[in-house]
N, CA, C, O and the ligand as a Tripos MOL2 file, in Angstrom:
@<TRIPOS>MOLECULE
protein
  313   311    79     0     0
PROTEIN
NO_CHARGES

@<TRIPOS>ATOM
      1 N           0.8130   -1.2160    0.0000 N.3       1 MET1
      2 CA          0.0070    0.0140   -0.0090 C.3       1 MET1
      3 C           0.8610    1.2690   -0.0130 C.2       1 MET1
      4 O           0.3540    2.3650   -0.2510 O.2       1 MET1
      5 N           2.1720    1.1170    0.2530 N.am      2 ALA2
      6 CA          3.0390    2.3260    0.3290 C.3       2 ALA2
      7 C           3.0610    3.0770   -0.9750 C.2       2 ALA2
      8 O           3.0250    4.3080   -0.9620 O.2       2 ALA2
      9 N           3.1190    2.3770   -2.1310 N.am      3 GLY3
     10 CA          3.1760    3.0320   -3.4500 C.3       3 GLY3
     11 C           1.9330    3.9250   -3.7090 C.2       3 GLY3
     12 O           2.0620    5.1250   -3.9540 O.2       3 GLY3
     13 N           0.7270    3.3070   -3.6500 N.am      4 PRO4
     14 CA         -0.4750    4.0770   -3.9290 C.3       4 PRO4
     15 C          -0.6690    5.2360   -2.9610 C.2       4 PRO4
     16 O          -1.1000    6.3140   -3.3700 O.2       4 PRO4
     17 N          -0.3500    5.0260   -1.6560 N.am      5 LEU5
     18 CA         -0.5070    6.1200   -0.7150 C.3       5 LEU5
     19 C           0.4630    7.2490   -0.9360 C.2       5 LEU5
     20 O           0.1410    8.4140   -0.7040 O.2       5 LEU5
     21 N           1.7060    6.8900   -1.4060 N.am      6 SER6
     22 CA          2.6550    7.8820   -1.6140 C.3       6 SER6
     23 C           2.2780    8.8380   -2.7540 C.2       6 SER6
     24 O           2.8260    9.9350   -2.8630 O.2       6 SER6
     25 N           1.3330    8.4010   -3.6000 N.am      7 GLU7
     26 CA          0.8930    9.2640   -4.6760 C.3       7 GLU7
     27 C          -0.0350   10.3350   -4.1350 C.2       7 GLU7
     28 O          -0.2210   11.3670   -4.7790 O.2       7 GLU7
     29 N          -0.6330   10.1090   -2.9410 N.am      8 ILE8
     30 CA         -1.5940   11.0620   -2.3840 C.3       8 ILE8
     31 C          -0.9490   11.8890   -1.2930 C.2       8 ILE8
     32 O          -1.1940   13.0930   -1.2190 O.2       8 ILE8
     33 N          -0.1260   11.2810   -0.4340 N.am      9 PHE9
     34 CA          0.4180   11.9940    0.7340 C.3       9 PHE9
     35 C           1.9330   12.3060    0.5130 C.2       9 PHE9
     36 O           2.6620   11.5380   -0.1160 O.2       9 PHE9
     37 N           2.3500   13.4440    1.0510 N.am     10 ALA10
     38 CA          3.7240   13.8470    0.9400 C.3      10 ALA10
     39 C           4.5540   13.0920    2.0320 C.2      10 ALA10
     40 O           5.7660   12.9420    1.8750 O.2      10 ALA10
     41 N           3.9330   12.6370    3.0910 N.am     11 VAL11
     42 CA          4.6520   11.9060    4.1290 C.3      11 VAL11
     43 C           4.4130   10.3600    3.9260 C.2      11 VAL11
     44 O           3.5170    9.9500    3.1880 O.2      11 VAL11
     45 N           5.2330    9.5510    4.5970 N.am     12 ASP12
     46 CA          5.0550    8.1360    4.4580 C.3      12 ASP12
     47 C           3.9480    7.6710    5.4780 C.2      12 ASP12
     48 O           4.1960    7.4730    6.6680 O.2      12 ASP12
     49 N           2.7790    7.5230    4.9410 N.am     13 VAL13
     50 CA          1.6260    7.1900    5.7660 C.3      13 VAL13
     51 C           1.7450    5.7100    6.3470 C.2      13 VAL13
     52 O           1.1740    5.4140    7.3970 O.2      13 VAL13
     53 N           2.4400    4.8690    5.6900 N.am     14 THR14
     54 CA          2.5930    3.4930    6.2220 C.3      14 THR14
     55 C           3.3040    3.5170    7.5300 C.2      14 THR14
     56 O           3.1660    2.5620    8.2940 O.2      14 THR14
     57 N           4.0720    4.5570    7.8560 N.am     15 ALA15
     58 CA          4.7610    4.6380    9.1510 C.3      15 ALA15
     59 C           3.8160    5.2550   10.2190 C.2      15 ALA15
     60 O           4.0780    5.1530   11.4180 O.2      15 ALA15
     61 N           2.7720    5.8620    9.7840 N.am     16 ALA16
     62 CA          1.8000    6.5110   10.7400 C.3      16 ALA16
     63 C           1.1820    5.4320   11.6300 C.2      16 ALA16
     64 O           0.9920    4.2910   11.2100 O.2      16 ALA16
     65 N           0.8790    5.8170   12.8530 N.am     17 VAL17
     66 CA          0.2880    4.8220   13.8120 C.3      17 VAL17
     67 C          -1.2350    5.1160   13.8480 C.2      17 VAL17
     68 O          -1.6810    6.2150   14.1770 O.2      17 VAL17
     69 N          -1.9880    4.0770   13.4950 N.am     18 GLY18
     70 CA         -3.4190    4.2080   13.4520 C.3      18 GLY18
     71 C          -4.0600    3.4770   14.5530 C.2      18 GLY18
     72 O          -3.4880    2.5260   15.0840 O.2      18 GLY18
     73 N          -5.3110    3.9090   14.9460 N.am     19 ARG19
     74 CA         -6.1120    3.1800   15.9550 C.3      19 ARG19
     75 C          -7.3280    2.6650   15.2350 C.2      19 ARG19
     76 O          -8.0560    3.3920   14.5590 O.2      19 ARG19
     77 N          -7.5200    1.3220   15.4220 N.am     20 CYS20
     78 CA         -8.6760    0.6530   14.8150 C.3      20 CYS20
     79 C          -9.9950    1.0710   15.5060 C.2      20 CYS20
     80 O         -10.0830    1.0310   16.7330 O.2      20 CYS20
     81 N         -10.9840    1.4580   14.7520 N.am     21 SER21
     82 CA        -12.3000    1.8100   15.4320 C.3      21 SER21
     83 C         -13.1000    0.5910   15.8410 C.2      21 SER21
     84 O         -14.1040    0.7150   16.5420 O.2      21 SER21
     85 N         -12.6610   -0.6040   15.4070 N.am     22 GLY22
     86 CA        -13.4140   -1.7840   15.8620 C.3      22 GLY22
     87 C         -12.9080   -2.2940   17.1970 C.2      22 GLY22
     88 O         -13.7250   -2.5130   18.0910 O.2      22 GLY22
     89 N         -11.6410   -2.4940   17.3850 N.am     23 CYS23
     90 CA        -11.0930   -3.0390   18.6690 C.3      23 CYS23
     91 C         -10.2050   -2.1040   19.4290 C.2      23 CYS23
     92 O          -9.8370   -2.3810   20.5710 O.2      23 CYS23
     93 N          -9.8600   -1.0260   18.8310 N.am     24 GLY24
     94 CA         -9.0490    0.0070   19.6110 C.3      24 GLY24
     95 C          -7.5460   -0.3290   19.5610 C.2      24 GLY24
     96 O          -6.7630    0.3850   20.1870 O.2      24 GLY24
     97 N          -7.1340   -1.3160   18.8900 N.am     25 SER25
     98 CA         -5.7180   -1.6290   18.8470 C.3      25 SER25
     99 C          -4.9410   -0.5960   17.9960 C.2      25 SER25
    100 O          -5.4930   -0.0670   17.0320 O.2      25 SER25
    101 N          -3.6990   -0.3100   18.3330 N.am     26 THR26
    102 CA         -2.9800    0.6540   17.6570 C.3      26 THR26
    103 C          -1.7700   -0.0320   16.9810 C.2      26 THR26
    104 O          -1.3020   -1.0680   17.4530 O.2      26 THR26
    105 N          -1.2600    0.5620   15.8570 N.am     27 GLY27
    106 CA         -0.0470    0.0130   15.2650 C.3      27 GLY27
    107 C           0.1570    0.7570   13.9390 C.2      27 GLY27
    108 O          -0.7370    1.4460   13.4490 O.2      27 GLY27
    109 N           1.3410    0.5990   13.3830 N.am     28 PRO28
    110 CA          1.6450    1.2760   12.1290 C.3      28 PRO28
    111 C           0.7510    0.7760   11.0100 C.2      28 PRO28
    112 O           0.3560   -0.3900   10.9990 O.2      28 PRO28
    113 N           0.4280    1.6620   10.0570 N.am     29 VAL29
    114 CA         -0.3590    1.3600    8.8800 C.3      29 VAL29
    115 C           0.2110    0.1490    8.0920 C.2      29 VAL29
    116 O          -0.5080   -0.6430    7.4830 O.2      29 VAL29
    117 N           1.5540    0.0760    8.1550 N.am     30 ALA30
    118 CA          2.2560   -1.0740    7.4540 C.3      30 ALA30
    119 C           1.8700   -2.4010    8.0550 C.2      30 ALA30
    120 O           2.0820   -3.4340    7.4200 O.2      30 ALA30
    121 N           1.3170   -2.4250    9.2420 N.am     31 ARG31
    122 CA          1.0010   -3.6770    9.9100 C.3      31 ARG31
    123 C          -0.3660   -4.1900    9.4450 C.2      31 ARG31
    124 O          -0.6730   -5.3650    9.6460 O.2      31 ARG31
    125 N          -1.1750   -3.3560    8.8400 N.am     32 LEU32
    126 CA         -2.5230   -3.7780    8.3150 C.3      32 LEU32
    127 C          -2.3870   -4.8760    7.2570 C.2      32 LEU32
    128 O          -1.4040   -4.9310    6.5180 O.2      32 LEU32
    129 N          -3.3800   -5.7300    7.2080 N.am     33 ARG33
    130 CA         -3.3580   -6.7960    6.1760 C.3      33 ARG33
    131 C          -4.0610   -6.2590    4.9260 C.2      33 ARG33
    132 O          -5.2480   -5.9340    4.9580 O.2      33 ARG33
    133 N          -3.3010   -6.1730    3.8170 N.am     34 VAL34
    134 CA         -3.7770   -5.5420    2.5850 C.3      34 VAL34
    135 C          -4.2610   -6.6550    1.6000 C.2      34 VAL34
    136 O          -3.6220   -7.6810    1.3660 O.2      34 VAL34
    137 N          -5.4650   -6.3270    1.0550 N.am     35 TYR35
    138 CA         -6.0450   -7.2580    0.0290 C.3      35 TYR35
    139 C          -6.3030   -6.3460   -1.1780 C.2      35 TYR35
    140 O          -6.5780   -5.1550   -1.0320 O.2      35 TYR35
    141 N          -6.2080   -6.9350   -2.3600 N.am     36 GLY36
    142 CA         -6.3870   -6.1710   -3.6020 C.3      36 GLY36
    143 C          -5.4140   -6.6240   -4.6400 C.2      36 GLY36
    144 O          -4.8150   -7.6870   -4.4780 O.2      36 GLY36
    145 N          -5.2250   -5.8960   -5.6800 N.am     37 PRO37
    146 CA         -5.6550   -4.5370   -5.9120 C.3      37 PRO37
    147 C          -7.0200   -4.3230   -6.4560 C.2      37 PRO37
    148 O          -7.5130   -3.1950   -6.4270 O.2      37 PRO37
    149 N          -7.6560   -5.3300   -6.9450 N.am     38 GLU38
    150 CA         -9.0150   -5.1260   -7.5960 C.3      38 GLU38
    151 C         -10.1300   -5.6180   -6.6740 C.2      38 GLU38
    152 O         -10.0060   -6.6770   -6.0590 O.2      38 GLU38
    153 N         -11.2380   -4.8370   -6.5740 N.am     39 PRO39
    154 CA        -11.4900   -3.5710   -7.2560 C.3      39 PRO39
    155 C         -10.8440   -2.3790   -6.6270 C.2      39 PRO39
    156 O         -10.8770   -1.2920   -7.2050 O.2      39 PRO39
    157 N         -10.2570   -2.5330   -5.4630 N.am     40 GLY40
    158 CA         -9.5470   -1.5010   -4.7860 C.3      40 GLY40
    159 C          -8.7160   -2.1300   -3.7090 C.2      40 GLY40
    160 O          -8.8750   -3.3220   -3.4430 O.2      40 GLY40
    161 N          -7.8280   -1.3850   -3.0660 N.am     41 LEU41
    162 CA         -7.0360   -1.9630   -1.9820 C.3      41 LEU41
    163 C          -7.8370   -1.8260   -0.6710 C.2      41 LEU41
    164 O          -8.4010   -0.7750   -0.3660 O.2      41 LEU41
    165 N          -7.8590   -2.9380    0.0890 N.am     42 VAL42
    166 CA         -8.5730   -2.9640    1.3370 C.3      42 VAL42
    167 C          -7.5130   -3.4070    2.3790 C.2      42 VAL42
    168 O          -6.8180   -4.4090    2.2140 O.2      42 VAL42
    169 N          -7.4310   -2.5850    3.4770 N.am     43 ALA43
    170 CA         -6.5350   -2.9270    4.5420 C.3      43 ALA43
    171 C          -7.2940   -3.2390    5.8410 C.2      43 ALA43
    172 O          -8.0410   -2.4120    6.3640 O.2      43 ALA43
    173 N          -7.0760   -4.4550    6.3360 N.am     44 ARG44
    174 CA         -7.8360   -4.8980    7.5530 C.3      44 ARG44
    175 C          -6.9430   -4.9170    8.7310 C.2      44 ARG44
    176 O          -5.7310   -5.1090    8.6310 O.2      44 ARG44
    177 N          -7.6040   -4.7010    9.9270 N.am     45 CYS45
    178 CA         -6.8790   -4.8210   11.2260 C.3      45 CYS45
    179 C          -6.4040   -6.2090   11.4740 C.2      45 CYS45
    180 O          -7.2060   -7.1390   11.3900 O.2      45 CYS45
    181 N          -5.1420   -6.4140   11.7760 N.am     46 PRO46
    182 CA         -4.6610   -7.8090   12.0350 C.3      46 PRO46
    183 C          -5.2110   -8.4300   13.3000 C.2      46 PRO46
    184 O          -5.0740   -9.6350   13.5130 O.2      46 PRO46
    185 N          -5.8480   -7.5960   14.1640 N.am     47 ASP47
    186 CA         -6.3540   -8.0810   15.4290 C.3      47 ASP47
    187 C          -7.8120   -8.4690   15.3770 C.2      47 ASP47
    188 O          -8.2020   -9.4530   16.0060 O.2      47 ASP47
    189 N          -8.6620   -7.7050   14.6240 N.am     48 CYS48
    190 CA        -10.1090   -7.9870   14.6010 C.3      48 CYS48
    191 C         -10.6600   -8.1220   13.1930 C.2      48 CYS48
    192 O         -11.8510   -8.3790   13.0150 O.2      48 CYS48
    193 N          -9.7830   -7.9460   12.1610 N.am     49 GLU49
    194 CA        -10.2330   -8.1370   10.7480 C.3      49 GLU49
    195 C         -11.0880   -7.0290   10.2250 C.2      49 GLU49
    196 O         -11.4700   -7.0590    9.0550 O.2      49 GLU49
    197 N         -11.4270   -5.9950   11.0760 N.am     50 GLN50
    198 CA        -12.2110   -4.9260   10.5090 C.3      50 GLN50
    199 C         -11.5210   -4.1880    9.4250 C.2      50 GLN50
    200 O         -10.3030   -4.0220    9.4920 O.2      50 GLN50
    201 N         -12.2360   -3.7190    8.4020 N.am     51 VAL51
    202 CA        -11.6430   -2.8880    7.3410 C.3      51 VAL51
    203 C         -11.2960   -1.5590    7.9190 C.2      51 VAL51
    204 O         -12.1670   -0.8590    8.4370 O.2      51 VAL51
    205 N         -10.0520   -1.1910    7.8460 N.am     52 VAL52
    206 CA         -9.5570    0.1130    8.4130 C.3      52 VAL52
    207 C          -9.4190    1.1210    7.3180 C.2      52 VAL52
    208 O          -9.7010    2.3020    7.5200 O.2      52 VAL52
    209 N          -8.9950    0.6900    6.1740 N.am     53 LEU53
    210 CA         -8.7010    1.6420    5.0800 C.3      53 LEU53
    211 C          -9.0420    1.0670    3.7230 C.2      53 LEU53
    212 O          -8.7000   -0.0740    3.4150 O.2      53 LEU53
    213 N          -9.7080    1.8540    2.9260 N.am     54 ARG54
    214 CA         -9.9490    1.4180    1.5100 C.3      54 ARG54
    215 C          -9.3910    2.4980    0.5820 C.2      54 ARG54
    216 O          -9.5360    3.6950    0.8320 O.2      54 ARG54
    217 N          -8.7590    2.0480   -0.4770 N.am     55 LEU55
    218 CA         -8.2100    2.9780   -1.4810 C.3      55 LEU55
    219 C          -8.5620    2.4840   -2.8680 C.2      55 LEU55
    220 O          -8.1870    1.3840   -3.2750 O.2      55 LEU55
    221 N          -9.2980    3.3300   -3.5920 N.am     56 VAL56
    222 CA         -9.6480    3.0490   -5.0100 C.3      56 VAL56
    223 C          -9.0620    4.0980   -5.8860 C.2      56 VAL56
    224 O          -9.3110    5.2890   -5.7010 O.2      56 VAL56
    225 N          -8.2670    3.6600   -6.8610 N.am     57 ARG57
    226 CA         -7.6530    4.6230   -7.7910 C.3      57 ARG57
    227 C          -8.4100    4.5380   -9.1030 C.2      57 ARG57
    228 O          -8.4560    3.4820   -9.7340 O.2      57 ARG57
    229 N          -9.0150    5.6730   -9.5190 N.am     58 GLY58
    230 CA         -9.6740    5.7280  -10.8110 C.3      58 GLY58
    231 C          -8.7160    6.4060  -11.7800 C.2      58 GLY58
    232 O          -7.5790    6.7080  -11.4180 O.2      58 GLY58
    233 N          -9.1750    6.6540  -13.0370 N.am     59 PRO59
    234 CA         -8.2800    7.2270  -14.0530 C.3      59 PRO59
    235 C          -7.8030    8.6270  -13.6920 C.2      59 PRO59
    236 O          -6.6750    8.9870  -14.0270 O.2      59 PRO59
    237 N          -8.6240    9.4260  -13.0210 N.am     60 ASP60
    238 CA         -8.2200   10.7780  -12.7030 C.3      60 ASP60
    239 C          -8.4300   11.1640  -11.2420 C.2      60 ASP60
    240 O          -8.3340   12.3460  -10.9090 O.2      60 ASP60
    241 N          -8.7090   10.2170  -10.3700 N.am     61 ALA61
    242 CA         -8.8920   10.5340   -8.9350 C.3      61 ALA61
    243 C          -8.7650    9.3400   -8.1170 C.2      61 ALA61
    244 O          -8.8590    8.2150   -8.6100 O.2      61 ALA61
    245 N          -8.5430    9.5600   -6.8170 N.am     62 ALA62
    246 CA         -8.5060    8.4230   -5.8850 C.3      62 ALA62
    247 C          -9.5250    8.6490   -4.8120 C.2      62 ALA62
    248 O          -9.8110    9.7930   -4.4580 O.2      62 ALA62
    249 N         -10.0890    7.5680   -4.2750 N.am     63 TRP63
    250 CA        -11.0520    7.6270   -3.1570 C.3      63 TRP63
    251 C         -10.3670    6.9450   -2.0050 C.2      63 TRP63
    252 O          -9.8900    5.8200   -2.1540 O.2      63 TRP63
    253 N         -10.2990    7.6060   -0.8290 N.am     64 LEU64
    254 CA         -9.6880    7.0530    0.3650 C.3      64 LEU64
    255 C         -10.7390    7.0450    1.4410 C.2      64 LEU64
    256 O         -11.2720    8.0860    1.8250 O.2      64 LEU64
    257 N         -11.0360    5.8360    1.9300 N.am     65 ASP65
    258 CA        -12.0330    5.5990    2.9780 C.3      65 ASP65
    259 C         -11.2970    5.1890    4.2210 C.2      65 ASP65
    260 O         -10.6950    4.1160    4.2670 O.2      65 ASP65
    261 N         -11.3400    6.0620    5.2710 N.am     66 LEU66
    262 CA        -10.5980    5.8240    6.5320 C.3      66 LEU66
    263 C         -11.5770    5.5980    7.6600 C.2      66 LEU66
    264 O         -11.1750    5.7510    8.8140 O.2      66 LEU66
    265 N         -12.8150    5.2510    7.4270 N.am     67 ARG67
    266 CA        -13.7670    5.2520    8.4850 C.3      67 ARG67
    267 C         -13.4690    4.1690    9.5330 C.2      67 ARG67
    268 O         -13.9940    4.2340   10.6450 O.2      67 ARG67
    269 N         -12.6510    3.1950    9.2020 N.am     68 GLY68
    270 CA        -12.3230    2.1800   10.1870 C.3      68 GLY68
    271 C         -11.1540    2.5540   11.0930 C.2      68 GLY68
    272 O         -10.7090    1.7530   11.9150 O.2      68 GLY68
    273 N         -10.6560    3.8000   10.9270 N.am     69 ALA69
    274 CA         -9.5580    4.2970   11.8030 C.3      69 ALA69
    275 C         -10.0910    5.4550   12.6570 C.2      69 ALA69
    276 O         -10.6790    6.4100   12.1490 O.2      69 ALA69
    277 N          -9.8650    5.3340   13.9680 N.am     70 VAL70
    278 CA        -10.2400    6.4280   14.8660 C.3      70 VAL70
    279 C          -9.3210    7.6530   14.5620 C.2      70 VAL70
    280 O          -9.7630    8.8000   14.4920 O.2      70 VAL70
    281 N          -8.0460    7.3310   14.3920 N.am     71 SER71
    282 CA         -7.1090    8.3580   14.1620 C.3      71 SER71
    283 C          -5.8430    7.8270   13.5150 C.2      71 SER71
    284 O          -5.6290    6.6160   13.4510 O.2      71 SER71
    285 N          -4.9800    8.7650   13.0210 N.am     72 LEU72
    286 CA         -3.6920    8.3640   12.4400 C.3      72 LEU72
    287 C          -2.7040    9.3240   13.0980 C.2      72 LEU72
    288 O          -2.8820   10.5400   13.0190 O.2      72 LEU72
    289 N          -1.7050    8.8150   13.7230 N.am     73 ARG73
    290 CA         -0.6120    9.6560   14.2710 C.3      73 ARG73
    291 C           0.5160    9.7060   13.2300 C.2      73 ARG73
    292 O           1.1370    8.6880   12.9230 O.2      73 ARG73
    293 N           0.7590   10.8590   12.7140 N.am     74 ILE74
    294 CA          1.7400   11.0650   11.6090 C.3      74 ILE74
    295 C           2.9740   11.7570   12.1750 C.2      74 ILE74
    296 O           2.8740   12.9320   12.5270 O.2      74 ILE74
    297 N           4.0310   11.1620   12.2760 N.am     75 ALA75
    298 CA          5.2650   11.8020   12.7780 C.3      75 ALA75
    299 C           5.7640   12.8180   11.8070 C.2      75 ALA75
    300 O           5.8690   12.5160   10.6180 O.2      75 ALA75
    301 N           6.0810   14.0170   12.2490 N.am     76 LEU76
    302 CA          6.5280   15.1330   11.4660 C.3      76 LEU76
    303 C           7.8180   15.7270   12.0530 C.2      76 LEU76
    304 O           8.0070   15.6710   13.2680 O.2      76 LEU76
    305 N           8.6770   16.2730   11.2540 N.am     77 PRO77
    306 CA          9.9020   16.9250   11.8450 C.3      77 PRO77
    307 C           9.4800   18.1360   12.6980 C.2      77 PRO77
    308 O           8.5590   18.8800   12.3600 O.2      77 PRO77
    309 N          10.1800   18.2880   13.7870 N.am     78 SER78
    310 CA          9.8270   19.4520   14.7070 C.3      78 SER78
    311 C          10.3930   20.7450   14.1980 C.2      78 SER78
    312 O          10.2030   21.7900   14.8210 O.2      78 SER78
    313 ZN         -9.1950   -3.9680   15.1000 Zn       79 ZN79
@<TRIPOS>BOND
     1     1     2 1
     2     2     3 1
     3     3     4 2
     4     3     5 am
     5     5     6 1
     6     6     7 1
     7     7     8 2
     8     7     9 am
     9     9    10 1
    10    10    11 1
    11    11    12 2
    12    11    13 am
    13    13    14 1
    14    14    15 1
    15    15    16 2
    16    15    17 am
    17    17    18 1
    18    18    19 1
    19    19    20 2
    20    19    21 am
    21    21    22 1
    22    22    23 1
    23    23    24 2
    24    23    25 am
    25    25    26 1
    26    26    27 1
    27    27    28 2
    28    27    29 am
    29    29    30 1
    30    30    31 1
    31    31    32 2
    32    31    33 am
    33    33    34 1
    34    34    35 1
    35    35    36 2
    36    35    37 am
    37    37    38 1
    38    38    39 1
    39    39    40 2
    40    39    41 am
    41    41    42 1
    42    42    43 1
    43    43    44 2
    44    43    45 am
    45    45    46 1
    46    46    47 1
    47    47    48 2
    48    47    49 am
    49    49    50 1
    50    50    51 1
    51    51    52 2
    52    51    53 am
    53    53    54 1
    54    54    55 1
    55    55    56 2
    56    55    57 am
    57    57    58 1
    58    58    59 1
    59    59    60 2
    60    59    61 am
    61    61    62 1
    62    62    63 1
    63    63    64 2
    64    63    65 am
    65    65    66 1
    66    66    67 1
    67    67    68 2
    68    67    69 am
    69    69    70 1
    70    70    71 1
    71    71    72 2
    72    71    73 am
    73    73    74 1
    74    74    75 1
    75    75    76 2
    76    75    77 am
    77    77    78 1
    78    78    79 1
    79    79    80 2
    80    79    81 am
    81    81    82 1
    82    82    83 1
    83    83    84 2
    84    83    85 am
    85    85    86 1
    86    86    87 1
    87    87    88 2
    88    87    89 am
    89    89    90 1
    90    90    91 1
    91    91    92 2
    92    91    93 am
    93    93    94 1
    94    94    95 1
    95    95    96 2
    96    95    97 am
    97    97    98 1
    98    98    99 1
    99    99   100 2
   100    99   101 am
   101   101   102 1
   102   102   103 1
   103   103   104 2
   104   103   105 am
   105   105   106 1
   106   106   107 1
   107   107   108 2
   108   107   109 am
   109   109   110 1
   110   110   111 1
   111   111   112 2
   112   111   113 am
   113   113   114 1
   114   114   115 1
   115   115   116 2
   116   115   117 am
   117   117   118 1
   118   118   119 1
   119   119   120 2
   120   119   121 am
   121   121   122 1
   122   122   123 1
   123   123   124 2
   124   123   125 am
   125   125   126 1
   126   126   127 1
   127   127   128 2
   128   127   129 am
   129   129   130 1
   130   130   131 1
   131   131   132 2
   132   131   133 am
   133   133   134 1
   134   134   135 1
   135   135   136 2
   136   135   137 am
   137   137   138 1
   138   138   139 1
   139   139   140 2
   140   139   141 am
   141   141   142 1
   142   142   143 1
   143   143   144 2
   144   143   145 am
   145   145   146 1
   146   146   147 1
   147   147   148 2
   148   147   149 am
   149   149   150 1
   150   150   151 1
   151   151   152 2
   152   151   153 am
   153   153   154 1
   154   154   155 1
   155   155   156 2
   156   155   157 am
   157   157   158 1
   158   158   159 1
   159   159   160 2
   160   159   161 am
   161   161   162 1
   162   162   163 1
   163   163   164 2
   164   163   165 am
   165   165   166 1
   166   166   167 1
   167   167   168 2
   168   167   169 am
   169   169   170 1
   170   170   171 1
   171   171   172 2
   172   171   173 am
   173   173   174 1
   174   174   175 1
   175   175   176 2
   176   175   177 am
   177   177   178 1
   178   178   179 1
   179   179   180 2
   180   179   181 am
   181   181   182 1
   182   182   183 1
   183   183   184 2
   184   183   185 am
   185   185   186 1
   186   186   187 1
   187   187   188 2
   188   187   189 am
   189   189   190 1
   190   190   191 1
   191   191   192 2
   192   191   193 am
   193   193   194 1
   194   194   195 1
   195   195   196 2
   196   195   197 am
   197   197   198 1
   198   198   199 1
   199   199   200 2
   200   199   201 am
   201   201   202 1
   202   202   203 1
   203   203   204 2
   204   203   205 am
   205   205   206 1
   206   206   207 1
   207   207   208 2
   208   207   209 am
   209   209   210 1
   210   210   211 1
   211   211   212 2
   212   211   213 am
   213   213   214 1
   214   214   215 1
   215   215   216 2
   216   215   217 am
   217   217   218 1
   218   218   219 1
   219   219   220 2
   220   219   221 am
   221   221   222 1
   222   222   223 1
   223   223   224 2
   224   223   225 am
   225   225   226 1
   226   226   227 1
   227   227   228 2
   228   227   229 am
   229   229   230 1
   230   230   231 1
   231   231   232 2
   232   231   233 am
   233   233   234 1
   234   234   235 1
   235   235   236 2
   236   235   237 am
   237   237   238 1
   238   238   239 1
   239   239   240 2
   240   239   241 am
   241   241   242 1
   242   242   243 1
   243   243   244 2
   244   243   245 am
   245   245   246 1
   246   246   247 1
   247   247   248 2
   248   247   249 am
   249   249   250 1
   250   250   251 1
   251   251   252 2
   252   251   253 am
   253   253   254 1
   254   254   255 1
   255   255   256 2
   256   255   257 am
   257   257   258 1
   258   258   259 1
   259   259   260 2
   260   259   261 am
   261   261   262 1
   262   262   263 1
   263   263   264 2
   264   263   265 am
   265   265   266 1
   266   266   267 1
   267   267   268 2
   268   267   269 am
   269   269   270 1
   270   270   271 1
   271   271   272 2
   272   271   273 am
   273   273   274 1
   274   274   275 1
   275   275   276 2
   276   275   277 am
   277   277   278 1
   278   278   279 1
   279   279   280 2
   280   279   281 am
   281   281   282 1
   282   282   283 1
   283   283   284 2
   284   283   285 am
   285   285   286 1
   286   286   287 1
   287   287   288 2
   288   287   289 am
   289   289   290 1
   290   290   291 1
   291   291   292 2
   292   291   293 am
   293   293   294 1
   294   294   295 1
   295   295   296 2
   296   295   297 am
   297   297   298 1
   298   298   299 1
   299   299   300 2
   300   299   301 am
   301   301   302 1
   302   302   303 1
   303   303   304 2
   304   303   305 am
   305   305   306 1
   306   306   307 1
   307   307   308 2
   308   307   309 am
   309   309   310 1
   310   310   311 1
   311   311   312 2
@<TRIPOS>SUBSTRUCTURE
     1 MET1         2 RESIDUE 1 A MET
     2 ALA2         6 RESIDUE 1 A ALA
     3 GLY3        10 RESIDUE 1 A GLY
     4 PRO4        14 RESIDUE 1 A PRO
     5 LEU5        18 RESIDUE 1 A LEU
     6 SER6        22 RESIDUE 1 A SER
     7 GLU7        26 RESIDUE 1 A GLU
     8 ILE8        30 RESIDUE 1 A ILE
     9 PHE9        34 RESIDUE 1 A PHE
    10 ALA10       38 RESIDUE 1 A ALA
    11 VAL11       42 RESIDUE 1 A VAL
    12 ASP12       46 RESIDUE 1 A ASP
    13 VAL13       50 RESIDUE 1 A VAL
    14 THR14       54 RESIDUE 1 A THR
    15 ALA15       58 RESIDUE 1 A ALA
    16 ALA16       62 RESIDUE 1 A ALA
    17 VAL17       66 RESIDUE 1 A VAL
    18 GLY18       70 RESIDUE 1 A GLY
    19 ARG19       74 RESIDUE 1 A ARG
    20 CYS20       78 RESIDUE 1 A CYS
    21 SER21       82 RESIDUE 1 A SER
    22 GLY22       86 RESIDUE 1 A GLY
    23 CYS23       90 RESIDUE 1 A CYS
    24 GLY24       94 RESIDUE 1 A GLY
    25 SER25       98 RESIDUE 1 A SER
    26 THR26      102 RESIDUE 1 A THR
    27 GLY27      106 RESIDUE 1 A GLY
    28 PRO28      110 RESIDUE 1 A PRO
    29 VAL29      114 RESIDUE 1 A VAL
    30 ALA30      118 RESIDUE 1 A ALA
    31 ARG31      122 RESIDUE 1 A ARG
    32 LEU32      126 RESIDUE 1 A LEU
    33 ARG33      130 RESIDUE 1 A ARG
    34 VAL34      134 RESIDUE 1 A VAL
    35 TYR35      138 RESIDUE 1 A TYR
    36 GLY36      142 RESIDUE 1 A GLY
    37 PRO37      146 RESIDUE 1 A PRO
    38 GLU38      150 RESIDUE 1 A GLU
    39 PRO39      154 RESIDUE 1 A PRO
    40 GLY40      158 RESIDUE 1 A GLY
    41 LEU41      162 RESIDUE 1 A LEU
    42 VAL42      166 RESIDUE 1 A VAL
    43 ALA43      170 RESIDUE 1 A ALA
    44 ARG44      174 RESIDUE 1 A ARG
    45 CYS45      178 RESIDUE 1 A CYS
    46 PRO46      182 RESIDUE 1 A PRO
    47 ASP47      186 RESIDUE 1 A ASP
    48 CYS48      190 RESIDUE 1 A CYS
    49 GLU49      194 RESIDUE 1 A GLU
    50 GLN50      198 RESIDUE 1 A GLN
    51 VAL51      202 RESIDUE 1 A VAL
    52 VAL52      206 RESIDUE 1 A VAL
    53 LEU53      210 RESIDUE 1 A LEU
    54 ARG54      214 RESIDUE 1 A ARG
    55 LEU55      218 RESIDUE 1 A LEU
    56 VAL56      222 RESIDUE 1 A VAL
    57 ARG57      226 RESIDUE 1 A ARG
    58 GLY58      230 RESIDUE 1 A GLY
    59 PRO59      234 RESIDUE 1 A PRO
    60 ASP60      238 RESIDUE 1 A ASP
    61 ALA61      242 RESIDUE 1 A ALA
    62 ALA62      246 RESIDUE 1 A ALA
    63 TRP63      250 RESIDUE 1 A TRP
    64 LEU64      254 RESIDUE 1 A LEU
    65 ASP65      258 RESIDUE 1 A ASP
    66 LEU66      262 RESIDUE 1 A LEU
    67 ARG67      266 RESIDUE 1 A ARG
    68 GLY68      270 RESIDUE 1 A GLY
    69 ALA69      274 RESIDUE 1 A ALA
    70 VAL70      278 RESIDUE 1 A VAL
    71 SER71      282 RESIDUE 1 A SER
    72 LEU72      286 RESIDUE 1 A LEU
    73 ARG73      290 RESIDUE 1 A ARG
    74 ILE74      294 RESIDUE 1 A ILE
    75 ALA75      298 RESIDUE 1 A ALA
    76 LEU76      302 RESIDUE 1 A LEU
    77 PRO77      306 RESIDUE 1 A PRO
    78 SER78      310 RESIDUE 1 A SER
    79 ZN79       313 GROUP 0 **** ****
């Protein structure tokens, strides 16, 4: 998922720490189980299998569904 997300975000989102809205577990986005790529990428929580992130890339736009994540902690330079 690092490649498709790097097209959208300037930071490496796979290193961001997300909290699952299903079970509350936290961990880096890179820890999510990714399925796809067709019809879109789906990333599930490794602890409860809830869908945390969906990414669909169309010809001229991308749709990012993050409703399965309570938050994302993105480290930035101080
Ligand atoms: Zn979970």
